[in-house]
N, C-alpha and C positions, 0 to 999 in steps of 0.2 A: 442712715446707714450704722448698721451696727458694729459692734467693737471689734468682731471676728472679721469684718469686711476689711474696715479700717487697716487693720492688721496685716490681714493679706495682701492689700492692695502696696502699705509701707514697704513689706516684703517684699516684692514685684519693682518696686519702684527703687529700692536699695541694689537689688542686683542684676537689672536691666532697665537702667532708667533710657537708655537710647530708645528698645524696642519697645516701652512703652509710649514714650512721646509719636514715633512711629504710626505705631499701630492705632493712637488717637486719632492725628491728622488722617490717617486712610480711614477710620471709622467714620469721620464725620464729612470727609469728600464722596465717599462711600454713597451716605446720608442722600446726598443732595441727589445724585444720580436717577432715582425710581421721579421725580418729579419732572426732571428734563426729560424721561423718557415719555411721561406721562403726556408731556405738553408737544415735543418733537413728533409723537405719534400722531397726537391729532391735527397737528400741522401740515405733516405728509401726507396722511389720507386725505383731509381736507383741498389740499392741492393740485394732488392727483386727480380728485371726483371734477375739481370745478375744470381743470384743464383737459379732462376727458376729450378725446378726437380732436387736440390741437397736435400738432406736428413741428411748428417752429422754437426758436430757443427761447421766445416770451413766453408760450405757453410751460413748456416743459425745464426751463431752468430752475425755477423757485423750487417746484415738487424735488427736482434732484439735488437742489444744495440742500432741503432740509434733509432728504434721506441720509445725504452725505454727511451731517452732522449725528443723524441717527445713528449710521456705522460708528462713526468716531469718538461717539458718547461710549458704545459698546466695547471698542477698542479700551477707552479709557477704563472700561470698569473693569476687563480681563487685567490690565496688566495690577489695576489696584488689587485685585483679588490674589495674581502672584505674588505682590509685594507682602500683600499681609501673611500668606501662610507661611512666607519667607522668615517674617520676622516672628508670626506665631511659633515655629519649632524652634528659633534661638531662642526665647524665653521659655517656653516648655521644659526646653533641654536644661537650662542654667537653673532654672526653679527646682528641678527634681532634682538636681547635686546639689544644690543650696539647701533644700529642706532636709535631706538625708543628713547631710554634714551638722545641721543645725538639732536632729533627733540624737546625733551620737555624740555632740557637744553636753546635749543637756542629760544622755544616761552617764555622761563622764562624771557628772556633777552631781549624782544620784547617791544618796547612802547606801551603806549596805543593809540596814533594816529596809529599806523602800525595794531591795531587789529581792528580800526575804519573805514578799509580801505579793500574794496573787493580784490584788489589786493594779499594782504598777505596771504588772505584767499584761492586763488585760487593758489599760490604759495607753499603753505601747503599743499594743496589736491593732486597737481602734485609729491610733496616730499614724501607725506606719501602713494600715491600710489605704489611707486617704491623704496621705502625706505627698505623694507624687504627682496629684492632679488637682485635687481640690482650690488650692490657692490659686493655679491659673487659670481653673474654670470661674473663680469668682472675679478675675479681672474681664476674661472672655464674656463671662454672664452680663456682667457690668457694662463694657464695652458695646453688647449689644441691645442692652436695654435702650443703652443714647444713641444708638444709631437706629434702631427701630422706633425709638419718639421722634426724630428728627425726620427719619421718611413718613411717618404717619402726619405728622403737622404740615410737612411740606406738598405730599400728594393730597391730605385731607383739605387742604385749603382750595382745592381744584373741585371736590366734590363737594363741599360746603356751598361756594358758590353757584350750585346745579340745583341740590335737593338737601338742604338741612336734617329734616326728620332721617332720611335714608342713611344719610352717612352717620349720623348719630346710632342708629342700629348696627349699620356695620361694626362700628368701635365696640359698642357694648356685647354682641353676638357671642364674642371668643369667652366672656366672663365664666359660664359656667363650668367651661374645660377648666379653665384656672383655677376655681375652685376645687374642683377635681383633683388636680395636680398638688394645690397643697396640701391637701387633705392625705394624699397617697407618699406624697414626701415624706411627713411626721411619719406616718406608719413603717416606711421602709427605715428612716434612722432609727425607730426603736429597736425593728428587728435586727438590724447588724450592730447595735449597741449589746444587745442581749445577747447576742452569741460571739461577745469577743471570745470566751472563755472556751467553749468549743472551737473556736478557729485555729486557737491556740493548741487544741488538743490533736486536731489536725495536720497542723505544723509538726508537732512531737511526731508521729506515728510516720510520717514522711521521713524525718530526719532519720527514724529507726532503720527505714527502709534505706537510705540513701549516703551509710554514713559509712566509712572503714572503722570508726573505730568499734560501730555495731555490728559490724559484718558477721563475724567469727559466731557470736552467741545468737543471732537471730536465725541463721543458717543452721546451726549447728540443731537448734532447738525447733527447726520448722517454724518459725512465727510469721513468715511471711503470710499464709492464709489468714491466719488469725488479725493480722494489723491491717492486711488488706480489706478483710470484712468490718472491722470497724471504722476505717478510712472511708467504704461503702455508704455504711450506715449513715454517716454525719454529712457524707456527700448528699445522700437522696436525703435526708431531712432537710438540709438547706433548700434543696431544688425544691422540694414539695412545699416547704411556707412560701418561696420566693414564684414560686409560679402559681399559688394560689392568689397570692396578690396582683399578680401579673392581670392573670384573668378577671380580677374583679375592676381592677385599676381599666383594663381594656374595655369592660362593660360601659363601666361608667364614663369612660371616655368617650365611645361611639354615640351613646345618648345623647351627653353633652354637644357634642361636635355635629349633633344632626342641627341644632339650634343653628349655629353660623352658617351650614352648607345650606341648608331653605333660606336663611336671610340675603347669603350672597345669589343664591339664584334669582331669589325677587329682584334682585337691584338690577342684575344682567336683563330680566325679563321686561323691568321698565325702562330701561335705558333703551333697549331695541323699540318697544311700543313709543318712546319719544322720538327714535328718529324716524321711524315710519310717519310720523305727523309732519315733522319739519324737515326731513330731507339730509338734514346734518349728519352726513356720513362719519367724517372728522370725528366730530364731537360724540358720535358711539364709538367709535376705534378708541378716543383718548380716554371714553367713560369706562370702558370694560377693561382698558388696561388699568385706569386706575382703580375701581374697583377689586382688581386681580390685587394688586399692590398693597391697595390699603390694610386691605383681608389680610393677606400674607404681613405687613408691617405690625399689626393690632395683632394676631396670632403670637408672631415670634415674642411681640412685646409682652403678653401675658407670659408666654410660656420662658422667656428669661428668667422674667421675676420669679415664675412659680421653682426656676434651677436655681436661682440667687438666694430663695429663701432654703432649698435644700440644702445646697453649698455652705451655707451660712450653719446648719444643724452641723452638719459633718466636718466643718472648721473648729465648732467649738471640741471637736475630739482631740485636733491634732494642740488645737492651744492647752486644749485644758492638759496636755502633758506637759507641754513646755512651759506651763507655768506651776507645776507640781515644785514642791518648797524643795531646795537644792540643800547639800548637804551643809550644814551650819552648825557649829560648837564654839563655847567660849574658848578664846585663845590666845597667847601675850604674844610676844616679840623673841622669847628664847630661842638659840638655835642647840639642838645637841653638841656638844663637845666630840671633836675626832675619837676620843676614849673617855669611857666614863671614869670619874676617880671616886664616887660612891658606891655606885649600883642603881638597883631597883627596889623598891618596898612596895608591896601591897599591904596597905593597912584599912584593916577591917570590910572587904571588900565584900560587899553583897549584889546581886544583879537577878533582873526578873525582865525575860523578854517582854515585848510590848505585846497585849492582848493576851497574856499568860497569867496565871495566877499565881503558878507555882515558880518559887526563887530557884533558878539556877545554882547561884551560889552563895552560901550566907555567910558572914563574916571571916572571910579568908584574910590570913595575914600571912606573908612570911616575906623575906629579901634575897635580892639575887645581887650579892658582891661583884663590885666591878672587875672583868676580868675572869669571870667566874661561869659554869654552865650548871644549871638546875634542871632538873630532870621531873616532869610532872607526870605521877603516877595514878591510876584508876580504871577502874571499869569505863565502858560506853556509856556517855548520857552524864559523866562524874562533874563536868564543867572545866575541862581543861583546856579546850580549844575557845571555850568562850573568854577564858583568861589572858589568850593570845588577842583576842578581836577587843578587849578592853585597854590594853597596852599600846595596840597601834589606833585606837580611839574608834574603830568602825561603831562601838557602841560605849556609853557613856554607864560606868555604876547606877546602881539607885541608890546606894551610899557607900559611904567609905572614900578612900583617897588611893590612887597610885600616884608613887613620885619616881623621878629621875633626879639621882644626884640630888635629893632631900628638895625637890621642887615640883612639884604638882602639874601634871602634865599642862592642864590648863596655863601654865604659864608660858609654854614653849608654842610658836607658831607650827601650824596644824601642819604644812607642806615641811617645814624643816625638822618637825618630829619625823615625820614617815619616810623623810630622805635619809634619815639616820638610822633605819632598819631595813636588813636582810631577811630574808625566808625561804625556807623550802618546805612547801607542803606536800602531805601524801596525794593530793592533786594538784602539781606541776602544772604548769602549762608546756604542753609542745608544740612549740611555733612552727606553725606551717609558714617556714621564712628559713632564708640562709642561716648556716652555723653561724655566722659570727654574728648575726643579729640576734639568735638563740643566746648566746652568750653576751653579746653588746650592751643590750637590753635591760642588762643588771642595772644599767647606768646609761641612759640611754642620749646622753647629754654627749656622753664618749663613742658614741659607733665608727668615730672614722679612726679611735686609737687600737691601730691594728699593733703594737707593741701590746700594750696590756690585755689587748683580747688573747692574744697566742700565748702570752704568758698564763692568764686564767685558766686556759684550755690546758696548758700543758701542768699547772698545778692538780686540776680536777681530773687528771689522768684522761683527757678528750682529745689533745691534740692529735695522738698518732692516727686513732680511726677517722678522725676527721679530716688531716692532711690525706688519707689514702683513698678518701671519695672521689669522684671522678672531677669536681671543681674545687676540690679543697675548701675552705672555708665559704667558699661560695656556692657550695651544693645546696639547695632547699632542702631541708628535712621534712621528711611525711611524704606522703602520697598524692597530696591536692593539687600539687601544682606539676606542669611537664619538668622533666628532668630530676623530680623531688627522688630521695632514698630515703627509703624506714630503716631505723634503729633499733636495736632490742632496748626491753625495760632497762636493762643495767646501764646501758649507751645514755638512753635518753636520762636516767639518773645523773652522772656524770657531767652530762651538759647541763643540767639543771646546778649541778655543785660549782662549777665552773662560772655559771653566771652569777652565784653568791661568792665568790671569790673575786670576782670583778666589781661588785658592788663597794666593799669594803666597809662597811657598814660598822658602827661601833656598836651596834644590838642586834642580834639574831634572832629570827624564833625556826624551831626546827619541828614543825607538824606529822609525827608519824612519814620522817621522811626518806625510809628505808621499806616501807609497809609492801611495796609489790617487787624487790627482788630477793632473790637466793640467799642462802649464809653465808656463802663465800663471798658474793658481791657486796653484800652488808657487811662482813668484816672489812672490805677494802675500804667501802664508803664509810663507814665509822673511823676509820684509820685517816681518810682524809676532811671528816667530818672536824675531827680535833685539830686541823692545820687552819681550818675555816674559821674558827673561834677561839684560836690562839689572839688574844689582844681582845677579843667581842666580849660582850658579856648576853650569854645565852641561855636561852628557855626551850627546853628539849620536852614534847611529848611524845611517849613511846608507849607499845604493848609489850615490846621485847626487852627482856632486862637484860639481855648481852648487852643492848645499847643504852639501857640505863644506869648500866655499872660503869661508862666511863666518863659519868657526871660527876661533879664534884659537890652536889649536895641533890638529895630526892626529897619531893613534898610529895605525900601520899594524899588524895583528893578522893574522899565518899560522898557521895549526895551531897556535892555543892559546899563539903564544908573539910577542913585539913585535919585527916586524924592523925597523923605521926609526920616527922622530917628527921632527915639526919644522914648520915652515909649508908652506904649499902650494908656493911659490918654492923653499924649498931642500929641498924634497923631488924639485920636478921636475929643481934642478940636479943631485940626486945619482942620477939614473937608474936610481933603484931599483924594487922592487917597485910603489910607489905612483904612480911615472912611467910605468909600464906599465901598470897596469890604467887609470890617467887617459887615455890615448891610444887605449887599446882602447874606452873607453867613448865617444869623442869623434869616433872613425873613425864609429860605429853616426850620427853628426848628420850627416855629410857629402853 
């Protein structure tokens, strides 16, 4: 048994031990039924033939009793089938939910570097495509192999007693079909793996046409025909490849299956010939029933073994994603204080993204004194947002050190470090959830803190319009769920601010927090932001100099290097890069 099968069965055992035990028992019992059917069929037919013409109980009784046992056996088989279906449904449902949670838990442990790598998304697509059913099929396939093997042994014992060469021929007849199945299983697995990225493209195209956040632009630009055309091209490509595989497999299976059919037909004719010579009608009935059952058992055995092989290939996709390395960095046991005492220092920090030869940051050094706000200014791609990622330890510097209160980041416990960081990003999340959760998720352990959530909403100037919603703070925001209400861009921004207020973190990262709002809303929001980082140590990334001027200190970054730094007045007086950028932006408002 392969490692993937073992892990799949262990997973099933862990989530549905009772169902596994019941299904195992039902499988074993069900495997004995065919042999009993062969025996009772032969006995009943022979008793009827021997007592033909008799009218007394002495002649009819044994035949009726044997026939009654055959009927009772059928009833038992029926109820075993019902019980098996019931337990399989329970196990399949629990497994699907458990594997989905397992994939979500694994995704939560991956690093940002992995989420910025297309190979991770390919691995996730392969895993999720098979996650709902492959582990379950591994169990049912294994159970089917055991059941078929037991049926084969029990019925085969009867046939071997009568004709050993013929029984061996019946056993070997399905081998060509099994070999065909194995070959095409490998081919199917290779094709599905190769198209993982194209599958993601199809999912993305579907997302563009089925999401409220993309609706306006896709409709205004009339992108539906183009997106549908590209989707159809992918679907047709998938179908064409799958159709060719299925056509070749059908032809090969038909030719291979002809061997099994001819052997079975020959066995039946031989049984008829034997009965004509001996007059043993019961033996003929039992033999024909046995031939059908053993042929079915052997075919099922080989088919299940083929399916097990295919499941093993696809289970490899599931466990390949589960086995991806989780986020792991060197860390100590320190926790951030409630308020920094010294501040943050970037000391000769350089960084190159994995897989790239060009450094994003080179020898960057500056300090953020405790309780102050430092703005990072520069053109797109200068490396400003990368500095925030490094501070949150989403990436590690290629060289240099980042210190918090004089201690390297590696001395802090990673969870404690991130727990002490709040953030408002340009692409902040608009949670399709109740308003109270949109704020309370800033500190998820305090979702029941009604007073704290309302206070944060009030500080963020969001309480008024949230209380005016149909269910107040219990109203769902967004349109994805029934009863939801959509907010304006400025209102969503204030909700994000309230979330930052609620977090009460000693370090605050602000990455273009007002890029999507108008000038009036920006002025109000930055007035609120000053309250957010009162007592906090803040890093602000912004392109609008109206925002930058509110900072205590400004660091100008160009091509990954610090070009100049100081206050707004000092930088304007120096007539350097900052002054030039400021004048360019100011000219646009004239």
